[in-house]
C-alpha positions as CSV (number, residue, x, y, z in Angstrom):
1,M,0.0,0.0,0.0
2,L,1.4,3.3,-1.1
3,L,0.5,6.8,0.2
4,E,2.6,9.8,-0.5
5,K,1.9,13.4,-1.4
6,P,1.4,14.2,-5.1
7,A,4.7,14.6,-7.0
8,R,3.4,17.6,-8.9
9,Q,3.8,20.8,-6.9
10,R,3.3,23.6,-9.4
11,G,-0.3,24.3,-8.2
12,Y,0.6,24.3,-4.5
13,K,1.5,28.0,-4.6
14,K,-1.9,29.0,-5.9
15,E,-3.7,26.8,-3.4
16,R,-1.7,28.4,-0.6
17,L,-2.7,31.9,-1.6
18,H,-6.4,30.9,-2.1
19,R,-6.3,29.3,1.4
20,V,-4.9,32.4,3.1
21,L,-7.0,34.8,1.2
22,L,-10.2,33.0,2.1
23,N,-9.3,32.3,5.8
24,H,-9.4,35.9,6.9
25,P,-12.6,37.6,5.7
26,A,-12.7,40.0,8.7
27,E,-9.0,40.9,8.7
28,E,-7.3,43.4,6.5
29,L,-4.1,41.6,5.6
30,S,-1.7,43.2,3.3
31,R,-0.5,41.4,0.2
32,Y,2.9,41.0,1.8
33,E,1.4,39.4,4.9
34,I,-0.6,37.0,2.7
35,T,2.5,36.0,0.8
36,Q,4.3,35.4,4.1
37,R,1.5,33.2,5.5
38,A,1.3,31.3,2.2
39,K,5.1,30.9,2.2
40,V,5.4,31.8,-1.5
41,S,7.8,34.3,-3.2
42,K,6.6,37.9,-3.3
43,G,7.2,38.4,-7.0
44,W,5.3,35.3,-8.1
45,A,2.5,36.1,-5.6
46,Y,2.0,39.7,-6.8
47,D,1.7,38.5,-10.4
48,Y,-1.0,36.1,-9.3
49,F,-2.8,38.7,-7.3
50,E,-3.0,40.8,-10.5
51,Q,-4.5,37.8,-12.3
52,L,-7.1,37.3,-9.6
53,E,-7.9,41.1,-9.7
54,S,-8.3,41.0,-13.5
55,K,-10.9,38.2,-13.0
56,G,-12.8,40.3,-10.5
57,L,-12.0,38.0,-7.6
58,L,-9.8,40.4,-5.7
59,Q,-9.4,44.1,-5.0
60,D,-5.9,44.8,-3.7
61,S,-5.8,42.1,-0.9
62,T,-9.5,41.8,-0.3
63,V,-11.6,39.0,-1.8
64,T,-14.5,40.5,-3.7
65,D,-16.2,37.3,-4.9
66,P,-15.7,34.5,-2.4
67,E,-18.0,32.0,-4.2
68,D,-16.1,32.4,-7.5
69,L,-12.7,32.2,-5.8
70,Y,-13.7,28.9,-4.3
71,H,-14.7,27.6,-7.7
72,H,-11.4,28.9,-9.2
73,W,-9.6,27.1,-6.4
74,L,-11.5,23.9,-7.1
75,E,-10.5,24.1,-10.8
76,T,-6.8,24.7,-10.1
77,R,-6.3,22.5,-7.1
78,I,-4.0,19.4,-7.0
79,E,-6.0,16.4,-5.9
80,P,-4.5,14.7,-2.8
81,N,-3.2,11.1,-2.9
82,T,-5.5,8.9,-0.9
83,V,-5.9,5.5,0.7
84,R,-9.4,4.3,1.7
85,V,-9.6,1.8,4.6
86,S,-12.2,0.5,7.1
87,F,-11.9,1.1,10.9
88,Q,-14.5,-0.1,13.4
89,Q,-14.3,3.2,15.2
90,P,-12.5,5.7,13.0
91,L,-12.4,8.7,15.3
92,S,-11.2,6.6,18.2
93,Q,-8.4,5.1,16.1
94,I,-7.4,8.5,14.8
95,R,-7.3,10.2,18.2
96,D,-5.5,7.2,19.8
97,A,-2.7,7.4,17.3
98,A,-1.5,10.7,18.9
99,L,-0.4,12.0,15.5
100,D,-1.2,15.2,13.7
101,Y,-4.3,15.1,11.5
102,A,-7.0,17.3,10.2
103,L,-10.5,16.1,9.4
104,T,-12.3,17.3,6.3
105,T,-15.6,16.7,4.4
106,Y,-18.4,15.0,6.3
107,E,-17.0,14.6,9.8
108,A,-15.5,18.1,9.7
109,E,-18.8,19.5,8.4
110,Q,-20.6,17.9,11.4
111,V,-18.2,19.7,13.7
112,H,-18.7,23.1,12.1
113,Q,-22.3,23.0,10.9
114,G,-24.1,19.7,11.3
115,F,-25.9,19.6,8.0
116,L,-24.6,16.4,6.5
117,F,-24.7,12.8,7.6
118,S,-21.2,11.6,8.5
119,S,-20.9,8.9,5.8
120,S,-17.1,9.0,5.7
121,T,-14.2,10.0,7.9
122,D,-11.7,11.8,5.7
123,L,-8.5,13.3,7.1
124,Y,-5.2,14.9,6.0
125,I,-2.0,13.6,7.5
126,R,1.6,14.8,7.6
127,E,4.1,13.3,5.2
128,D,6.6,12.3,7.9
129,D,3.8,10.4,9.7
130,I,2.7,8.2,6.7
131,P,4.8,5.1,7.8
132,T,3.3,5.2,11.3
133,W,-0.2,5.6,9.9
134,L,0.3,2.7,7.5
135,D,1.4,0.5,10.5
136,I,-1.8,1.5,12.4
137,I,-3.9,0.7,9.3
138,E,-2.3,-2.7,8.9
139,E,-2.8,-3.5,12.6
140,N,-6.4,-2.2,13.0
141,G,-8.0,-1.6,9.6
142,L,-9.1,-3.3,6.5
143,I,-7.7,-2.0,3.2
144,G,-9.7,-1.5,0.0
145,G,-12.8,0.5,0.4
146,G,-14.3,1.5,3.7
147,N,-15.3,4.3,6.0
148,T,-12.0,6.2,6.3
149,E,-9.9,8.1,3.8
150,F,-6.3,9.2,4.5
151,R,-5.1,12.1,2.3
152,A,-1.6,13.2,1.6
153,T,-0.8,16.6,0.0
154,D,1.0,19.9,0.7
155,E,1.3,20.4,4.4
156,H,0.0,23.9,4.1
157,V,-3.4,22.2,4.2
158,F,-3.0,22.3,8.0
159,Y,-3.0,26.2,7.8
160,N,-5.5,27.5,10.4
161,A,-6.6,24.0,11.5
162,Q,-9.0,24.1,14.4
163,T,-9.5,21.8,17.4
164,I,-13.2,21.6,18.5
165,N,-14.7,19.1,20.9
166,D,-11.5,17.1,21.0
167,V,-11.2,16.7,17.2
168,T,-9.0,18.7,14.8
169,T,-10.4,19.8,11.5
170,V,-9.0,21.7,8.5
171,S,-9.8,25.4,8.3
172,V,-13.3,26.4,7.1
173,P,-12.2,27.5,3.6
174,Q,-10.3,24.2,3.1
175,L,-13.4,22.3,4.3
176,I,-15.5,24.3,1.8
177,V,-13.4,23.5,-1.2
178,D,-13.2,19.8,-0.2
179,L,-17.0,19.7,0.1
180,L,-17.4,21.3,-3.3
181,D,-15.3,18.6,-4.7
182,E,-17.7,15.9,-3.3
183,D,-20.8,17.0,-5.3
184,G,-24.3,16.2,-4.2
185,P,-25.6,17.4,-0.8
186,A,-22.0,18.3,0.1
187,V,-22.2,21.2,-2.3
188,Q,-25.2,22.6,-0.5
189,A,-23.4,22.2,2.8
190,A,-20.4,24.1,1.3
191,N,-22.6,26.9,0.1
192,R,-24.1,27.3,3.6
193,L,-20.6,27.5,5.0
194,I,-19.7,30.2,2.4
195,E,-22.7,32.2,3.5
196,T,-21.8,31.9,7.2
197,H,-18.0,32.4,6.8
198,H,-18.1,35.2,4.3
199,G,-21.5,36.8,5.0
200,V,-22.6,35.9,1.4
201,N,-26.3,35.5,0.6
202,D,-26.8,32.6,-1.7
203,E,-30.1,33.3,-3.4
């Protein structure tokens, strides 16, 4: 069983900027502060800011159209590498591992909003921890389909992760883009989160 972060890294810089831009709707971060938090080069980032501005998604360093920026992020994102397994009690197994993780999609949506049925426990893990997680999966899980999906990608996915009720989730913007990628009722849940997080009325 192989799990590693995607080899292609070109799109990570865009994802990092999208993530930081959408994480701070009430704060007035400068473009320089955004590039620092995204850990990308200033020259490249400023060129990309201009691209976003020309699309009507950004004004200086303020997101002007959150919904469209999420869909732009969705179109340009790098899909994480994944392994799906079955655990008897996913959350217990994850917490007992005492390793960094960040829940996303259905379980994370339950924590933040409670609109969707928790049909799957999906989580991001750190690259250095993959061997340990694989040992845990072999000892306690069944491989090939199941109720739990491990995801490996750029570790900036942990940016602004939140711990609520003893579980850690990705940031709300990361959760939104992951839900949009699921289709079906998850998209409706994502739109509700956009409305709450950004004060957007989805009519």
